[in-house]
C-alpha positions in Angstrom: -5.7 18.0 53.4 -2.5 17.0 51.7 0.6 19.0 52.4 2.2 20.5 49.4 5.6 22.1 48.9 7.4 24.5 51.1 8.0 27.8 49.5 10.5 30.5 50.3 9.1 34.1 50.3 10.8 37.4 51.0 9.3 39.3 54.0 8.3 42.2 51.8 6.3 39.9 49.5 4.8 38.1 52.5 3.6 41.4 53.9 1.8 42.3 50.7 0.5 38.8 50.0 -0.4 37.8 53.6 -4.1 37.1 52.9 -3.3 35.0 49.9 -0.6 33.1 51.8 -3.1 32.3 54.6 -5.6 31.0 52.1 -3.0 28.8 50.4 -1.8 27.5 53.8 -5.3 26.7 54.9 -6.6 25.2 51.6 -3.5 23.6 50.1 -1.3 22.9 53.1 1.6 25.0 51.6 4.3 26.0 54.0 6.0 29.3 53.7 9.5 30.1 54.9 9.7 33.9 55.3 13.1 35.4 54.6 14.6 38.7 55.5 17.6 39.7 53.3 17.7 36.1 52.2 17.9 34.6 55.7 15.0 32.4 56.9 13.3 34.2 59.8 9.8 32.5 60.2 7.6 29.8 59.0 3.9 30.0 58.2 2.0 26.7 58.5 -1.6 25.6 58.9 -3.2 25.3 62.3 -3.6 21.6 61.9 0.1 21.2 61.2 1.0 23.4 64.1 -1.2 21.3 66.4 0.6 18.2 65.0 3.9 19.7 65.9 2.7 20.5 69.5 1.4 16.9 69.9 4.7 15.4 68.7 6.6 17.7 71.0 4.6 16.6 73.9 5.0 13.0 73.0 8.8 13.4 72.8 8.8 14.8 76.3 6.9 11.8 77.7 9.3 9.3 79.2 6.7 6.4 79.0 6.0 7.2 75.4 9.7 7.2 74.6 10.2 4.0 76.5 7.4 2.3 74.5 9.0 3.4 71.3 12.3 2.0 72.4 10.7 -1.3 73.4 9.0 -1.5 70.0 12.2 -0.9 68.2 14.0 -3.6 70.2 11.2 -6.1 69.4 11.4 -5.2 65.7 15.2 -5.6 65.7 14.8 -9.0 67.3 12.2 -10.0 64.7 9.5 -10.2 67.4 6.8 -8.7 65.2 3.5 -9.9 63.7 1.9 -9.5 60.4 -1.4 -7.7 59.9 -3.0 -11.1 59.6 -1.6 -12.0 63.0 -3.1 -8.8 64.5 -6.5 -9.4 62.9 -6.5 -13.0 64.2 -5.6 -11.7 67.7 -8.4 -9.1 67.6 -10.9 -11.7 66.4 -9.9 -14.1 69.2 -10.4 -11.2 71.7 -13.7 -10.3 70.2 -14.9 -13.9 70.4 -13.7 -14.2 74.0 -15.5 -11.0 74.9 -18.7 -12.4 73.3 -18.4 -15.7 75.2 -17.9 -13.8 78.4 -20.9 -11.6 77.7 -23.1 -14.7 76.8 -22.0 -16.5 80.0 -22.5 -13.6 82.3 
């Protein structure tokens, strides 16, 4: 599902259109920011998007994950990166080596 625009909606309207909002969130990926007296109070998002948020939150609390991101950033800044062709070639070499190991064993 592609995510569409975020829409602002007054709480009174959200109350009367809740079923319609849920269908739009589930089918179109629309996000709703519910306002009370013009002040944002809550967000309505799809379950998939909520699970993505929880997963990202967990990743951002994982020191090993954060360290790997930092290391990747340093490698990128140093120009120590490969192209997709390099990656495919490396995977092919590993596949061939695994096949040779299997044939020998």
